[in-house]
All heavy atoms as TSV, in Angstrom:
chain	resi	resn	atom	element	x	y	z
A	1	MET	N	N	0.852	-1.159	0.000
A	1	MET	CA	C	0.000	0.000	0.000
A	1	MET	C	C	0.906	1.232	0.000
A	1	MET	O	O	1.844	1.314	0.774
A	1	MET	CB	C	-0.900	-0.011	1.227
A	1	MET	CG	C	-1.642	1.242	1.449
A	1	MET	SD	S	-3.409	1.376	1.111
A	1	MET	CE	C	-4.056	-0.217	1.107
A	2	THR	N	N	0.624	2.175	-0.871
A	2	THR	CA	C	1.403	3.401	-1.006
A	2	THR	C	C	0.476	4.601	-1.095
A	2	THR	O	O	-0.550	4.545	-1.766
A	2	THR	CB	C	2.263	3.350	-2.295
A	2	THR	OG1	O	3.098	2.191	-2.238
A	2	THR	CG2	C	3.107	4.576	-2.455
A	3	TRP	N	N	0.842	5.671	-0.436
A	3	TRP	CA	C	0.100	6.932	-0.573
A	3	TRP	C	C	0.569	7.649	-1.825
A	3	TRP	O	O	1.778	7.777	-2.059
A	3	TRP	CB	C	0.338	7.826	0.639
A	3	TRP	CG	C	-0.290	7.332	1.893
A	3	TRP	CD1	C	0.363	6.849	2.998
A	3	TRP	CD2	C	-1.682	7.271	2.188
A	3	TRP	NE1	N	-0.543	6.487	3.957
A	3	TRP	CE2	C	-1.815	6.733	3.484
A	3	TRP	CE3	C	-2.837	7.602	1.492
A	3	TRP	CZ2	C	-3.042	6.542	4.089
A	3	TRP	CZ3	C	-4.053	7.406	2.100
A	3	TRP	CH2	C	-4.160	6.886	3.385
A	4	VAL	N	N	-0.364	8.111	-2.639
A	4	VAL	CA	C	-0.069	8.855	-3.859
A	4	VAL	C	C	-0.965	10.096	-3.894
A	4	VAL	O	O	-2.070	10.049	-4.413
A	4	VAL	CB	C	-0.303	7.987	-5.117
A	4	VAL	CG1	C	0.096	8.762	-6.372
A	4	VAL	CG2	C	0.465	6.681	-5.030
A	5	PRO	N	N	-0.495	11.213	-3.320
A	5	PRO	CA	C	-1.333	12.414	-3.270
A	5	PRO	C	C	-1.689	13.001	-4.639
A	5	PRO	O	O	-2.749	13.587	-4.805
A	5	PRO	CB	C	-0.498	13.407	-2.465
A	5	PRO	CG	C	0.468	12.577	-1.689
A	5	PRO	CD	C	0.729	11.372	-2.543
A	6	PHE	N	N	-0.802	12.844	-5.610
A	6	PHE	CA	C	-1.055	13.391	-6.952
A	6	PHE	C	C	-0.891	12.273	-7.966
A	6	PHE	O	O	0.098	11.557	-7.953
A	6	PHE	CB	C	-0.092	14.528	-7.276
A	6	PHE	CG	C	-0.194	15.671	-6.321
A	6	PHE	CD1	C	0.669	15.759	-5.242
A	6	PHE	CD2	C	-1.176	16.636	-6.482
A	6	PHE	CE1	C	0.567	16.799	-4.338
A	6	PHE	CE2	C	-1.290	17.684	-5.580
A	6	PHE	CZ	C	-0.415	17.761	-4.498
A	7	ASN	N	N	-1.852	12.139	-8.860
A	7	ASN	CA	C	-1.811	11.095	-9.870
A	7	ASN	C	C	-1.468	11.703	-11.223
A	7	ASN	O	O	-2.238	12.480	-11.777
A	7	ASN	CB	C	-3.155	10.362	-9.937
A	7	ASN	CG	C	-3.116	9.205	-10.896
A	7	ASN	OD1	O	-2.085	8.577	-11.073
A	7	ASN	ND2	N	-4.237	8.922	-11.516
A	8	GLU	N	N	-0.287	11.334	-11.712
A	8	GLU	CA	C	0.164	11.744	-13.045
A	8	GLU	C	C	0.052	13.251	-13.261
A	8	GLU	O	O	-0.475	13.721	-14.270
A	8	GLU	CB	C	-0.581	10.954	-14.116
A	8	GLU	CG	C	-0.315	9.470	-14.002
A	8	GLU	CD	C	-1.019	8.654	-15.066
A	8	GLU	OE1	O	-1.797	9.215	-15.861
A	8	GLU	OE2	O	-0.785	7.443	-15.100
A	9	SER	N	N	0.555	13.999	-12.312
A	9	SER	CA	C	0.632	15.471	-12.362
A	9	SER	C	C	-0.724	16.163	-12.408
A	9	SER	O	O	-0.808	17.340	-12.751
A	9	SER	CB	C	1.496	15.941	-13.541
A	9	SER	OG	O	2.809	15.435	-13.403
A	10	CYS	N	N	-1.790	15.479	-12.035
A	10	CYS	CA	C	-3.108	16.094	-12.010
A	10	CYS	C	C	-3.130	17.215	-10.971
A	10	CYS	O	O	-2.879	16.984	-9.795
A	10	CYS	CB	C	-4.171	15.052	-11.697
A	10	CYS	SG	S	-5.845	15.704	-11.753
A	11	GLY	N	N	-3.366	18.424	-11.411
A	11	GLY	CA	C	-3.396	19.589	-10.533
A	11	GLY	C	C	-2.053	20.263	-10.368
A	11	GLY	O	O	-1.964	21.338	-9.788
A	12	ILE	N	N	-0.997	19.633	-10.855
A	12	ILE	CA	C	0.352	20.202	-10.774
A	12	ILE	C	C	1.046	20.037	-12.128
A	12	ILE	O	O	2.157	19.542	-12.226
A	12	ILE	CB	C	1.164	19.548	-9.646
A	12	ILE	CG1	C	1.113	18.019	-9.751
A	12	ILE	CG2	C	0.712	20.029	-8.283
A	12	ILE	CD1	C	2.075	17.293	-8.837
A	13	SER	N	N	0.390	20.487	-13.142
A	13	SER	CA	C	0.827	20.204	-14.520
A	13	SER	C	C	2.132	20.869	-14.923
A	13	SER	O	O	2.751	20.451	-15.904
A	13	SER	CB	C	-0.268	20.596	-15.504
A	13	SER	OG	O	-0.549	21.987	-15.383
A	14	THR	N	N	2.579	21.878	-14.191
A	14	THR	CA	C	3.846	22.538	-14.549
A	14	THR	C	C	4.934	22.266	-13.515
A	14	THR	O	O	5.882	23.031	-13.377
A	14	THR	CB	C	3.639	24.053	-14.712
A	14	THR	OG1	O	3.160	24.592	-13.474
A	14	THR	CG2	C	2.678	24.373	-15.840
A	15	ILE	N	N	4.822	21.150	-12.806
A	15	ILE	CA	C	5.771	20.827	-11.741
A	15	ILE	C	C	7.210	20.714	-12.233
A	15	ILE	O	O	8.151	21.007	-11.511
A	15	ILE	CB	C	5.361	19.547	-10.988
A	15	ILE	CG1	C	6.238	19.371	-9.744
A	15	ILE	CG2	C	5.392	18.342	-11.896
A	15	ILE	CD1	C	5.793	18.286	-8.817
A	16	GLU	N	N	7.389	20.315	-13.462
A	16	GLU	CA	C	8.746	20.139	-13.986
A	16	GLU	C	C	9.551	21.440	-13.921
A	16	GLU	O	O	10.756	21.415	-13.673
A	16	GLU	CB	C	8.700	19.619	-15.421
A	16	GLU	CG	C	10.068	19.274	-15.968
A	16	GLU	CD	C	10.000	18.613	-17.328
A	16	GLU	OE1	O	8.894	18.466	-17.892
A	16	GLU	OE2	O	11.063	18.236	-17.824
A	17	HIS	N	N	8.873	22.590	-14.097
A	17	HIS	CA	C	9.572	23.875	-14.133
A	17	HIS	C	C	9.137	24.847	-13.039
A	17	HIS	O	O	9.809	25.846	-12.823
A	17	HIS	CB	C	9.342	24.544	-15.495
A	17	HIS	CG	C	9.742	23.675	-16.641
A	17	HIS	ND1	N	11.053	23.364	-16.918
A	17	HIS	CD2	C	9.010	23.013	-17.560
A	17	HIS	CE1	C	11.104	22.570	-17.961
A	17	HIS	NE2	N	9.873	22.332	-18.378
A	18	ASP	N	N	8.055	24.555	-12.356
A	18	ASP	CA	C	7.485	25.486	-11.379
A	18	ASP	C	C	7.980	25.147	-9.968
A	18	ASP	O	O	7.568	24.154	-9.367
A	18	ASP	CB	C	5.958	25.411	-11.431
A	18	ASP	CG	C	5.277	26.488	-10.609
A	18	ASP	OD1	O	5.885	26.998	-9.643
A	18	ASP	OD2	O	4.120	26.814	-10.930
A	19	VAL	N	N	8.849	25.982	-9.434
A	19	VAL	CA	C	9.439	25.750	-8.120
A	19	VAL	C	C	8.371	25.734	-7.028
A	19	VAL	O	O	8.446	24.942	-6.080
A	19	VAL	CB	C	10.522	26.812	-7.816
A	19	VAL	CG1	C	11.055	26.675	-6.401
A	19	VAL	CG2	C	11.658	26.704	-8.815
A	20	ARG	N	N	7.356	26.562	-7.152
A	20	ARG	CA	C	6.286	26.587	-6.142
A	20	ARG	C	C	5.542	25.258	-6.098
A	20	ARG	O	O	5.218	24.762	-5.017
A	20	ARG	CB	C	5.307	27.723	-6.397
A	20	ARG	CG	C	5.918	29.099	-6.151
A	20	ARG	CD	C	4.936	30.216	-6.354
A	20	ARG	NE	N	4.293	30.082	-7.666
A	20	ARG	CZ	C	3.119	30.582	-7.978
A	20	ARG	NH1	N	2.438	31.270	-7.091
A	20	ARG	NH2	N	2.623	30.433	-9.183
A	21	GLN	N	N	5.273	24.666	-7.250
A	21	GLN	CA	C	4.607	23.364	-7.277
A	21	GLN	C	C	5.530	22.273	-6.724
A	21	GLN	O	O	5.074	21.359	-6.042
A	21	GLN	CB	C	4.138	23.015	-8.686
A	21	GLN	CG	C	2.949	23.828	-9.110
A	21	GLN	CD	C	2.380	23.399	-10.454
A	21	GLN	OE1	O	2.845	22.456	-11.087
A	21	GLN	NE2	N	1.355	24.106	-10.889
A	22	GLN	N	N	6.807	22.363	-7.002
A	22	GLN	CA	C	7.768	21.407	-6.454
A	22	GLN	C	C	7.799	21.487	-4.934
A	22	GLN	O	O	7.759	20.463	-4.245
A	22	GLN	CB	C	9.160	21.671	-7.029
A	22	GLN	CG	C	9.260	21.397	-8.503
A	22	GLN	CD	C	10.541	21.923	-9.111
A	22	GLN	OE1	O	11.476	22.308	-8.407
A	22	GLN	NE2	N	10.598	21.953	-10.438
A	23	GLN	N	N	7.847	22.692	-4.404
A	23	GLN	CA	C	7.847	22.882	-2.955
A	23	GLN	C	C	6.532	22.412	-2.336
A	23	GLN	O	O	6.522	21.832	-1.244
A	23	GLN	CB	C	8.112	24.348	-2.614
A	23	GLN	CG	C	9.519	24.783	-2.956
A	23	GLN	CD	C	9.716	26.281	-2.833
A	23	GLN	OE1	O	8.769	27.055	-2.785
A	23	GLN	NE2	N	10.978	26.695	-2.805
A	24	PHE	N	N	5.424	22.672	-3.023
A	24	PHE	CA	C	4.117	22.236	-2.540
A	24	PHE	C	C	4.058	20.719	-2.409
A	24	PHE	O	O	3.616	20.187	-1.385
A	24	PHE	CB	C	3.016	22.742	-3.472
A	24	PHE	CG	C	1.646	22.259	-3.107
A	24	PHE	CD1	C	1.041	22.669	-1.921
A	24	PHE	CD2	C	0.951	21.406	-3.941
A	24	PHE	CE1	C	-0.235	22.222	-1.578
A	24	PHE	CE2	C	-0.316	20.954	-3.606
A	24	PHE	CZ	C	-0.907	21.364	-2.422
A	25	THR	N	N	4.533	19.994	-3.421
A	25	THR	CA	C	4.487	18.533	-3.353
A	25	THR	C	C	5.428	18.003	-2.275
A	25	THR	O	O	5.125	16.994	-1.632
A	25	THR	CB	C	4.806	17.871	-4.706
A	25	THR	OG1	O	6.098	18.261	-5.138
A	25	THR	CG2	C	3.757	18.217	-5.745
A	26	GLN	N	N	6.543	18.679	-2.039
A	26	GLN	CA	C	7.443	18.279	-0.956
A	26	GLN	C	C	6.755	18.461	0.394
A	26	GLN	O	O	6.873	17.615	1.287
A	26	GLN	CB	C	8.734	19.080	-1.013
A	26	GLN	CG	C	9.589	18.715	-2.203
A	26	GLN	CD	C	10.771	19.654	-2.388
A	26	GLN	OE1	O	10.994	20.567	-1.602
A	26	GLN	NE2	N	11.529	19.431	-3.443
A	27	THR	N	N	6.006	19.545	0.542
A	27	THR	CA	C	5.252	19.782	1.772
A	27	THR	C	C	4.201	18.701	1.975
A	27	THR	O	O	4.027	18.176	3.085
A	27	THR	CB	C	4.594	21.175	1.736
A	27	THR	OG1	O	5.618	22.156	1.609
A	27	THR	CG2	C	3.782	21.441	2.988
A	28	ILE	N	N	3.494	18.348	0.909
A	28	ILE	CA	C	2.481	17.294	0.985
A	28	ILE	C	C	3.123	15.958	1.342
A	28	ILE	O	O	2.580	15.172	2.120
A	28	ILE	CB	C	1.672	17.198	-0.326
A	28	ILE	CG1	C	0.890	18.489	-0.561
A	28	ILE	CG2	C	0.767	15.977	-0.339
A	28	ILE	CD1	C	-0.136	18.804	0.511
A	29	TYR	N	N	4.302	15.694	0.789
A	29	TYR	CA	C	5.035	14.469	1.129
A	29	TYR	C	C	5.275	14.405	2.639
A	29	TYR	O	O	4.964	13.407	3.293
A	29	TYR	CB	C	6.369	14.411	0.381
A	29	TYR	CG	C	7.300	13.348	0.906
A	29	TYR	CD1	C	7.204	12.034	0.459
A	29	TYR	CD2	C	8.258	13.644	1.872
A	29	TYR	CE1	C	8.039	11.056	0.949
A	29	TYR	CE2	C	9.094	12.669	2.373
A	29	TYR	CZ	C	8.985	11.380	1.912
A	29	TYR	OH	O	9.808	10.403	2.406
A	30	HIS	N	N	5.834	15.470	3.199
A	30	HIS	CA	C	6.168	15.483	4.626
A	30	HIS	C	C	4.912	15.425	5.499
A	30	HIS	O	O	4.914	14.761	6.546
A	30	HIS	CB	C	7.034	16.687	4.966
A	30	HIS	CG	C	8.397	16.601	4.350
A	30	HIS	ND1	N	9.334	15.653	4.723
A	30	HIS	CD2	C	8.966	17.319	3.365
A	30	HIS	CE1	C	10.428	15.792	3.995
A	30	HIS	NE2	N	10.235	16.804	3.168
A	31	LEU	N	N	3.858	16.081	5.080
A	31	LEU	CA	C	2.592	16.011	5.811
A	31	LEU	C	C	2.063	14.572	5.825
A	31	LEU	O	O	1.649	14.055	6.868
A	31	LEU	CB	C	1.559	16.945	5.191
A	31	LEU	CG	C	0.154	16.874	5.785
A	31	LEU	CD1	C	0.162	17.294	7.248
A	31	LEU	CD2	C	-0.800	17.733	4.979
A	32	THR	N	N	2.100	13.923	4.677
A	32	THR	CA	C	1.621	12.545	4.573
A	32	THR	C	C	2.459	11.616	5.445
A	32	THR	O	O	1.925	10.751	6.141
A	32	THR	CB	C	1.638	12.076	3.105
A	32	THR	OG1	O	0.893	13.001	2.315
A	32	THR	CG2	C	1.040	10.688	2.960
A	33	LYS	N	N	3.791	11.800	5.444
A	33	LYS	CA	C	4.663	10.973	6.276
A	33	LYS	C	C	4.405	11.219	7.760
A	33	LYS	O	O	4.534	10.308	8.569
A	33	LYS	CB	C	6.133	11.247	5.954
A	33	LYS	CG	C	6.586	10.738	4.604
A	33	LYS	CD	C	6.392	9.257	4.415
A	33	LYS	CE	C	7.485	8.460	5.060
A	33	LYS	NZ	N	7.405	7.019	4.700
A	34	THR	N	N	4.019	12.437	8.122
A	34	THR	CA	C	3.697	12.734	9.512
A	34	THR	C	C	2.422	12.007	9.933
A	34	THR	O	O	2.338	11.461	11.029
A	34	THR	CB	C	3.530	14.255	9.711
A	34	THR	OG1	O	4.765	14.894	9.389
A	34	THR	CG2	C	3.139	14.598	11.126
A	35	ILE	N	N	1.459	11.993	9.047
A	35	ILE	CA	C	0.184	11.324	9.343
A	35	ILE	C	C	0.347	9.807	9.375
A	35	ILE	O	O	-0.219	9.132	10.234
A	35	ILE	CB	C	-0.887	11.738	8.316
A	35	ILE	CG1	C	-1.196	13.225	8.480
A	35	ILE	CG2	C	-2.148	10.890	8.458
A	35	ILE	CD1	C	-2.027	13.808	7.359
A	36	ASP	N	N	1.112	9.258	8.441
A	36	ASP	CA	C	1.313	7.814	8.366
A	36	ASP	C	C	2.776	7.518	8.027
A	36	ASP	O	O	3.144	7.412	6.856
A	36	ASP	CB	C	0.392	7.204	7.309
A	36	ASP	CG	C	0.463	5.680	7.276
A	36	ASP	OD1	O	1.321	5.094	7.978
A	36	ASP	OD2	O	-0.338	5.072	6.553
A	37	PRO	N	N	3.630	7.397	9.049
A	37	PRO	CA	C	5.059	7.186	8.794
A	37	PRO	C	C	5.410	5.759	8.358
A	37	PRO	O	O	6.559	5.486	8.028
A	37	PRO	CB	C	5.703	7.501	10.146
A	37	PRO	CG	C	4.647	7.205	11.153
A	37	PRO	CD	C	3.337	7.534	10.467
A	38	TYR	N	N	4.435	4.865	8.334
A	38	TYR	CA	C	4.709	3.461	8.065
A	38	TYR	C	C	4.580	3.056	6.601
A	38	TYR	O	O	5.128	2.034	6.198
A	38	TYR	CB	C	3.790	2.579	8.919
A	38	TYR	CG	C	3.947	2.896	10.383
A	38	TYR	CD1	C	2.979	3.622	11.054
A	38	TYR	CD2	C	5.089	2.515	11.081
A	38	TYR	CE1	C	3.137	3.938	12.394
A	38	TYR	CE2	C	5.257	2.830	12.411
A	38	TYR	CZ	C	4.279	3.543	13.067
A	38	TYR	OH	O	4.440	3.864	14.384
A	39	ARG	N	N	3.855	3.839	5.819
A	39	ARG	CA	C	3.660	3.478	4.413
A	39	ARG	C	C	4.510	4.364	3.521
A	39	ARG	O	O	4.721	5.540	3.805
A	39	ARG	CB	C	2.194	3.627	4.025
A	39	ARG	CG	C	1.327	2.630	4.730
A	39	ARG	CD	C	-0.098	2.682	4.239
A	39	ARG	NE	N	-0.891	1.778	5.039
A	39	ARG	CZ	C	-2.064	2.072	5.551
A	39	ARG	NH1	N	-2.616	3.237	5.329
A	39	ARG	NH2	N	-2.710	1.185	6.275
A	40	PRO	N	N	4.948	3.843	2.379
A	40	PRO	CA	C	5.702	4.668	1.435
A	40	PRO	C	C	4.800	5.720	0.788
A	40	PRO	O	O	3.594	5.532	0.652
A	40	PRO	CB	C	6.226	3.675	0.395
A	40	PRO	CG	C	5.495	2.411	0.618
A	40	PRO	CD	C	4.854	2.456	1.956
A	41	VAL	N	N	5.432	6.814	0.399
A	41	VAL	CA	C	4.718	7.916	-0.254
A	41	VAL	C	C	5.393	8.201	-1.586
A	41	VAL	O	O	6.614	8.316	-1.671
A	41	VAL	CB	C	4.733	9.197	0.613
A	41	VAL	CG1	C	4.065	10.352	-0.108
A	41	VAL	CG2	C	4.073	8.947	1.953
A	42	VAL	N	N	4.590	8.330	-2.617
A	42	VAL	CA	C	5.036	8.784	-3.934
A	42	VAL	C	C	4.209	10.032	-4.222
A	42	VAL	O	O	3.005	9.941	-4.415
A	42	VAL	CB	C	4.790	7.721	-5.028
A	42	VAL	CG1	C	5.216	8.241	-6.380
A	42	VAL	CG2	C	5.505	6.440	-4.688
A	43	THR	N	N	4.850	11.189	-4.211
A	43	THR	CA	C	4.067	12.420	-4.317
A	43	THR	C	C	3.380	12.577	-5.656
A	43	THR	O	O	2.294	13.139	-5.742
A	43	THR	CB	C	4.937	13.661	-4.067
A	43	THR	OG1	O	6.055	13.633	-4.952
A	43	THR	CG2	C	5.389	13.717	-2.644
A	44	ASN	N	N	4.007	12.108	-6.708
A	44	ASN	CA	C	3.451	12.292	-8.047
A	44	ASN	C	C	3.634	10.996	-8.827
A	44	ASN	O	O	4.709	10.726	-9.344
A	44	ASN	CB	C	4.143	13.456	-8.757
A	44	ASN	CG	C	3.498	13.797	-10.075
A	44	ASN	OD1	O	2.340	13.520	-10.314
A	44	ASN	ND2	N	4.253	14.428	-10.946
A	45	ASP	N	N	2.602	10.204	-8.890
A	45	ASP	CA	C	2.673	8.921	-9.573
A	45	ASP	C	C	2.749	9.125	-11.081
A	45	ASP	O	O	2.048	9.943	-11.637
A	45	ASP	CB	C	1.436	8.091	-9.224
A	45	ASP	CG	C	1.479	6.718	-9.837
A	45	ASP	OD1	O	2.588	6.177	-9.968
A	45	ASP	OD2	O	0.415	6.189	-10.184
A	46	GLY	N	N	3.598	8.385	-11.713
A	46	GLY	CA	C	3.689	8.423	-13.170
A	46	GLY	C	C	5.008	8.988	-13.650
A	46	GLY	O	O	5.815	8.305	-14.230
A	47	TRP	N	N	5.264	10.255	-13.352
A	47	TRP	CA	C	6.503	10.887	-13.797
A	47	TRP	C	C	6.754	12.140	-12.969
A	47	TRP	O	O	5.946	12.544	-12.145
A	47	TRP	CB	C	6.449	11.230	-15.293
A	47	TRP	CG	C	5.283	12.089	-15.656
A	47	TRP	CD1	C	5.211	13.448	-15.599
A	47	TRP	CD2	C	4.009	11.648	-16.122
A	47	TRP	NE1	N	3.986	13.894	-15.998
A	47	TRP	CE2	C	3.212	12.804	-16.325
A	47	TRP	CE3	C	3.444	10.410	-16.386
A	47	TRP	CZ2	C	1.910	12.748	-16.777
A	47	TRP	CZ3	C	2.151	10.372	-16.834
A	47	TRP	CH2	C	1.402	11.512	-17.028
A	48	GLU	N	N	7.909	12.754	-13.219
A	48	GLU	CA	C	8.284	14.005	-12.559
A	48	GLU	C	C	8.224	13.906	-11.037
A	48	GLU	O	O	7.620	14.713	-10.365
A	48	GLU	CB	C	7.423	15.168	-13.067
A	48	GLU	CG	C	7.590	15.422	-14.534
A	48	GLU	CD	C	6.490	16.284	-15.132
A	48	GLU	OE1	O	5.504	16.596	-14.446
A	48	GLU	OE2	O	6.633	16.654	-16.303
A	49	HIS	N	N	8.899	12.900	-10.507
A	49	HIS	CA	C	8.989	12.738	-9.057
A	49	HIS	C	C	9.910	13.817	-8.488
A	49	HIS	O	O	10.979	14.068	-9.022
A	49	HIS	CB	C	9.583	11.379	-8.688
A	49	HIS	CG	C	8.734	10.227	-9.077
A	49	HIS	ND1	N	7.789	9.713	-8.235
A	49	HIS	CD2	C	8.689	9.494	-10.205
A	49	HIS	CE1	C	7.199	8.695	-8.834
A	49	HIS	NE2	N	7.717	8.546	-10.029
A	50	ARG	N	N	9.498	14.433	-7.418
A	50	ARG	CA	C	10.357	15.364	-6.696
A	50	ARG	C	C	10.783	14.761	-5.377
A	50	ARG	O	O	11.911	14.873	-4.971
A	50	ARG	CB	C	9.649	16.707	-6.466
A	50	ARG	CG	C	9.363	17.442	-7.732
A	50	ARG	CD	C	10.652	17.796	-8.427
A	50	ARG	NE	N	10.369	18.351	-9.747
A	50	ARG	CZ	C	11.181	18.253	-10.764
A	50	ARG	NH1	N	12.320	17.632	-10.647
A	50	ARG	NH2	N	10.869	18.780	-11.927
A	51	VAL	N	N	9.858	14.111	-4.695
A	51	VAL	CA	C	10.131	13.411	-3.438
A	51	VAL	C	C	9.382	12.096	-3.513
A	51	VAL	O	O	8.205	12.082	-3.875
A	51	VAL	CB	C	9.638	14.222	-2.229
A	51	VAL	CG1	C	9.910	13.474	-0.937
A	51	VAL	CG2	C	10.284	15.582	-2.176
A	52	SER	N	N	10.064	11.012	-3.177
A	52	SER	CA	C	9.413	9.712	-3.277
A	52	SER	C	C	10.154	8.701	-2.402
A	52	SER	O	O	11.372	8.760	-2.279
A	52	SER	CB	C	9.444	9.231	-4.722
A	52	SER	OG	O	8.907	7.934	-4.824
A	53	ASP	N	N	9.410	7.803	-1.795
A	53	ASP	CA	C	10.014	6.688	-1.091
A	53	ASP	C	C	10.322	5.534	-2.049
A	53	ASP	O	O	10.960	4.567	-1.667
A	53	ASP	CB	C	9.080	6.184	0.014
A	53	ASP	CG	C	8.948	7.184	1.132
A	53	ASP	OD1	O	9.883	7.982	1.357
A	53	ASP	OD2	O	7.894	7.193	1.790
A	54	ILE	N	N	9.841	5.651	-3.259
A	54	ILE	CA	C	10.066	4.633	-4.280
A	54	ILE	C	C	10.772	5.318	-5.441
A	54	ILE	O	O	10.266	6.268	-6.026
A	54	ILE	CB	C	8.734	4.013	-4.757
A	54	ILE	CG1	C	8.035	3.357	-3.569
A	54	ILE	CG2	C	8.985	3.026	-5.881
A	54	ILE	CD1	C	6.651	2.867	-3.871
A	55	PHE	N	N	11.939	4.844	-5.762
A	55	PHE	CA	C	12.715	5.449	-6.842
A	55	PHE	C	C	12.378	4.786	-8.153
A	55	PHE	O	O	12.364	3.576	-8.259
A	55	PHE	CB	C	14.213	5.301	-6.558
A	55	PHE	CG	C	15.081	5.883	-7.628
A	55	PHE	CD1	C	15.220	7.248	-7.749
A	55	PHE	CD2	C	15.749	5.066	-8.513
A	55	PHE	CE1	C	16.010	7.790	-8.731
A	55	PHE	CE2	C	16.552	5.596	-9.505
A	55	PHE	CZ	C	16.679	6.963	-9.609
A	56	ASN	N	N	12.084	5.587	-9.170
A	56	ASN	CA	C	11.771	5.085	-10.497
A	56	ASN	C	C	12.876	5.545	-11.439
A	56	ASN	O	O	12.982	6.722	-11.750
A	56	ASN	CB	C	10.417	5.619	-10.951
A	56	ASN	CG	C	10.009	5.068	-12.297
A	56	ASN	OD1	O	10.764	4.370	-12.936
A	56	ASN	ND2	N	8.817	5.386	-12.714
A	57	SER	N	N	13.713	4.616	-11.892
A	57	SER	CA	C	14.858	4.983	-12.719
A	57	SER	C	C	14.553	5.041	-14.200
A	57	SER	O	O	15.404	5.402	-14.995
A	57	SER	CB	C	15.996	3.989	-12.480
A	57	SER	OG	O	15.605	2.691	-12.872
A	58	SER	N	N	13.350	4.707	-14.611
A	58	SER	CA	C	13.043	4.717	-16.049
A	58	SER	C	C	12.505	6.024	-16.521
A	58	SER	O	O	12.139	6.894	-15.833
A	58	SER	CB	C	12.060	3.611	-16.375
A	58	SER	OG	O	10.916	3.683	-15.570
């Protein structure tokens, strides 16, 4: 089971270049880990990971 606050950049479509969106997803990552420190978190499923407990090398 993994927490995925954002699915395929939905709502954060310019995350690749927008520092504010990058910081926002990092904040959401830390908030999610505070609420549930036992499950992995992937802030943005699909692509353009900024913070993730699961590394995707492809």
